Every structure is written in C-alpha cells, then in structure tokens.
C-alpha positions in Angstrom: 116.5 61.9 61.7 118.1 65.3 61.5 114.6 66.9 61.1 113.4 65.1 64.3 116.5 66.2 66.2 116.0 69.8 65.0 112.4 69.8 66.1 113.3 68.3 69.5 115.9 70.9 70.1 113.5 73.7 69.1 110.9 72.3 71.6 113.5 72.2 74.4 114.5 75.8 73.7 110.9 77.0 73.6 110.1 75.3 76.9 113.2 76.8 78.6 112.4 80.3 77.3 108.8 80.0 78.4 109.8 78.8 81.9 112.3 81.6 82.3 109.9 84.2 81.1 107.2 82.9 83.5 109.5 82.9 86.5 110.7 86.5 85.7 107.2 87.8 85.6 106.2 86.2 88.9 109.3 87.5 90.7 108.7 91.0 89.2 105.1 91.1 90.5 106.3 90.1 94.0 109.1 92.6 94.0 106.8 95.4 92.9 104.6 95.0 96.0 105.7 97.2 98.8 106.4 95.7 102.3 105.5 97.9 105.3 107.0 97.0 108.6 104.9 98.0 111.6 106.8 98.3 114.9 104.6 97.3 117.9 104.8 96.5 121.6 103.9 92.8 121.5 102.4 92.9 125.0 100.0 95.9 124.8 96.4 94.7 124.7 94.0 95.8 123.3 96.2 97.7 120.8 98.8 95.1 120.0 99.4 91.6 121.4 99.9 88.0 120.4 96.6 86.3 119.7 95.6 82.7 120.6 96.4 81.7 117.1 100.0 82.7 117.5 99.6 85.8 115.3 99.8 89.5 116.3 96.5 91.3 116.6 94.9 94.2 118.4 93.2 97.4 117.3 96.3 99.2 116.0 97.4 96.0 114.2 94.0 95.6 112.5 93.9 99.2 111.4 97.4 99.0 110.0 96.5 95.8 108.1 93.4 97.5 106.7 95.5 100.5 105.7 98.1 98.2 104.0 95.3 96.4 102.2 93.9 99.7 101.0 97.3 100.7 99.7 98.1 97.3 98.2 101.0 96.7 100.5 102.2 93.6 102.4 102.3 94.1 106.2 105.1 92.7 108.4 104.9 93.0 112.1 108.1 93.7 114.1 108.0 93.4 117.9 110.1 96.2 119.3 111.8 96.5 122.7 109.7 99.4 124.0 112.5 101.0 125.8 114.6 101.1 122.6 111.7 101.7 120.1 113.2 104.8 118.6 116.6 103.3 118.2 115.1 100.4 116.4 113.1 102.7 114.2 116.2 104.8 113.4 118.1 101.6 112.5 115.4 100.6 109.9 114.2 97.6 111.8 110.7 98.9 111.3 109.0 101.7 109.2 107.0 103.2 112.1 106.2 102.7 115.8 102.4 102.2 116.0 101.3 100.7 119.3 99.5 102.9 121.7 102.5 105.3 121.5 102.1 108.6 123.5 102.9 111.8 121.5 105.7 113.6 123.3 107.1 117.0 122.4 110.6 115.6 122.9 110.0 113.3 119.9 108.9 116.1 117.7 111.9 118.2 118.8 114.2 115.3 117.9 112.8 115.4 114.3 110.4 112.4 114.3 107.3 112.8 112.2 104.2 112.1 114.4 100.8 111.5 113.0 97.6 113.2 114.0 96.5 111.9 117.5 94.0 109.1 117.3 93.3 108.2 121.0 92.9 110.1 124.3 94.6 108.4 127.2 95.2 108.8 130.9 97.4 107.0 133.4 95.9 105.0 136.3 96.9 102.8 139.2 95.8 99.1 139.3 95.7 97.4 142.7 94.3 94.2 144.2 90.7 94.2 145.2 91.4 93.5 148.8 94.4 95.9 149.1 92.5 98.7 150.8 94.1 101.3 148.5 91.6 103.9 147.2 93.8 106.7 146.1 97.4 107.5 145.1 97.9 109.0 148.5 97.2 105.6 150.1 100.3 104.2 148.3 102.7 106.4 150.3 105.7 104.2 151.2 104.5 101.4 148.9 106.1 99.8 145.9 104.7 100.8 142.4 105.6 99.1 139.1 105.8 100.8 135.7 107.0 99.8 132.3 110.3 101.1 131.0 110.2 103.6 128.1 106.5 104.5 128.6 104.9 107.8 129.2 104.0 106.5 132.7 107.6 106.2 133.5 108.3 109.7 132.1 105.5 111.1 134.2 106.8 109.6 137.4 110.2 111.1 136.5 108.8 114.4 135.5 105.4 116.0 136.1 104.4 113.4 138.8 107.9 113.3 140.4 106.4 114.6 143.7 103.9 111.8 143.7 106.6 109.2 142.9 108.7 110.6 145.8 106.0 109.5 148.2 106.1 105.9 147.0 108.5 103.5 148.8 110.1 102.8 145.4 109.3 102.7 141.7 110.0 99.3 140.2 110.6 99.1 136.4 110.0 96.2 134.1 110.3 95.8 130.3 106.6 94.9 129.8 103.2 95.6 131.4 102.7 91.9 131.8 105.8 91.7 134.0 104.5 94.6 136.0 101.2 92.7 136.6 103.1 89.5 137.4 104.9 91.5 140.1 101.6 92.7 141.5 100.1 89.2 141.4 103.1 87.9 143.4 102.8 90.7 145.9 106.3 92.0 144.9 104.7 95.4 144.3 101.5 97.1 145.7 100.3 98.7 142.5 101.0 99.1 138.7 101.1 102.5 137.1 99.7 102.0 133.6 97.7 103.3 130.6 94.0 103.3 131.2 93.0 101.0 128.2 95.6 98.4 129.3 94.4 98.6 132.9 90.8 98.2 131.8 91.6 95.3 129.5 93.6 93.5 132.3 91.0 94.0 135.0 88.2 92.8 132.7 90.1 89.6 132.0 91.6 88.9 135.4 89.6 88.6 138.6 90.8 90.2 141.9 92.0 93.5 140.6 90.6 97.0 140.3 91.5 100.5 139.0 91.8 103.3 141.5 89.3 106.0 140.5 91.9 108.7 139.9 93.3 109.8 136.5 96.9 111.0 136.7 97.8 112.4 133.3 96.2 113.3 130.0 97.9 112.3 126.8 97.3 111.2 123.2 98.5 108.4 121.0 100.0 108.8 117.6 102.2 107.0 115.0 106.0 107.8 114.8 108.0 107.8 111.6 111.6 108.7 110.8 112.2 112.4 109.9 113.0 111.5 106.2 109.8 109.5 105.8 107.4 112.3 105.3 105.8 110.8 102.2 105.4 107.4 103.8 103.7 109.0 106.9 101.3 110.9 104.5 100.4 107.7 102.7 99.6 105.9 105.9 97.6 108.9 107.3 95.7 109.3 104.1 94.9 105.5 104.1 93.6 105.7 107.7 91.5 108.7 106.8 90.0 106.7 103.9 89.2 103.9 106.3 87.4 106.3 108.6 85.5 107.7 105.6 84.4 104.3 104.2 83.4 102.8 107.6 86.1 100.2 107.9 87.7 102.0 110.9 84.4 102.0 112.8 83.7 98.4 111.9 87.1 97.4 113.5 86.3 99.5 116.6 82.9 97.9 117.1 84.5 94.5 117.9 83.9 93.3 121.5 87.7 93.1 122.2 87.9 96.9 121.7 84.9 98.0 123.8 87.1 99.5 126.5 88.7 101.9 124.0 86.0 102.9 121.5 84.8 105.9 123.5 88.3 107.5 123.4 89.0 107.0 119.7 89.3 110.6 118.4 88.4 109.8 114.8 85.1 108.4 115.8 84.2 110.9 118.5 85.1 114.3 117.1 
C-alpha cells in the first residue's frame, strides 16, 4: 500500500512539474516576440482605413505588416487622432506615425526621426461635378473644408495663406470623410485634400471631380520618437529588403493602389 502511495505521489509531482515547465516555455516564447505599434489615420484611404472585414488595411498598413513579418514582430494597429498624432507618439501610445504623413521641417527641428520619403504628394481641391468651379480662383468667397492637423491645413495657414484669404471661410474637421460629408450636404463648396485621397474618393463616389490644379508639393515619411533611432533603422532596413525582394512592388500592384503607384518613390527612382 505504501509503495502504491509513493508511486502515485511521484506521478502527481511529475505531472505538475511537466505542466509548469510547459507553461513557462510557452509564455517565454510569446514574451520574446516584439510587438510593434503602428499609429495610423483610420480614415485615410488608400494608405490606411478600416476594411469591409472590420480590420485595418491600406498600402501603408500592408507594407508595415510585411516589414513586421520580415523582422519576426507582431503588429498592432493604433488609430490616432490626427490633430494630436505627435502627442500620442510622445506618450508611447504608438511606436511610429505611418499613414500618409507629410515630412515637415518643423518635425525634424523638434527632434523627431523621419524616414526617407516614400511618396510624392500634392494638394488638390475636390468639388461637385455640376459646381461650375474649374480653378481655385473660382472659389473666391466660397467655403472650403480641410482636415485638422494635415499639411493641407498648414499650407492654408502658411504658404497658401493668400489663397485661403480669398475663400469665404476655411472649415476644419477631424477627418477627410467628415470634410467630404460636408461637401455632399452642400455645407461647403470644396474640400482641400491630398491628391491620392481625392483620387480614391472620386473613383469610388459619383458626382465629384478634382480641379486640375496642384497646390503644393510634399513627400510622405514615417515619424519616430527622437530616442528610437535603432527602431527607425530596423523598420527602414526591413522596408528596403521588401523593395529588394519584390514584396513592396507586389503590394503596390494591387488594384486598390492603382491611384498611388506612379508616385511611390522606391518604385520609380
């Protein structure tokens, strides 16, 4: 009886030890895998937006996912408030801001690490087909909407302040979709917006067109905190590897990104 009891206790202890060991190994493997948090504008097609399946997608999101796969990292998407994107980056809510973000000298001067530019962009005006507006001059005295925290807003307050002064007023909203909603409801006469977003919207929504006038040249990049030099280099090196092995071009070839492919710097240098 004692022998049976001893054997039983030994078996229980062995099972317990095996279970603990197995759990520890599993947790260690999960903890060892780095999580990278990508900060995006959740309403910025075709670079970043919520897909029909309820998951974030877009060109920037797909490239970031491929870069994380290459590095063996887990990707988490964080939807930023675009007007407060740098505040949220500084507070560690995300590891970068990567979402059609215009490279500004003011950001560099503030100490942020900015990646190499990957996209050439311009600003345009979107109006209704039947509006009769064919140039920015035609919008004198009219209402124009622009998204808060964007380079478009900065231009209207800076280099294009003289143009903005001719408008009846500049109306701000916290997303491009809200700007277009205002246009649809005739609350404004035009939307001042990035060219790829304008092209995507006009292609998917009948009754709108882009005025054939480009109002500002700029480039997109990825922003990192000043202390994250090594992290920025890892991401840039991973993207360079994706360009080299053809993954970047494969993503860009998708129909959803046909409006931006000709302006992707890495593919057209």
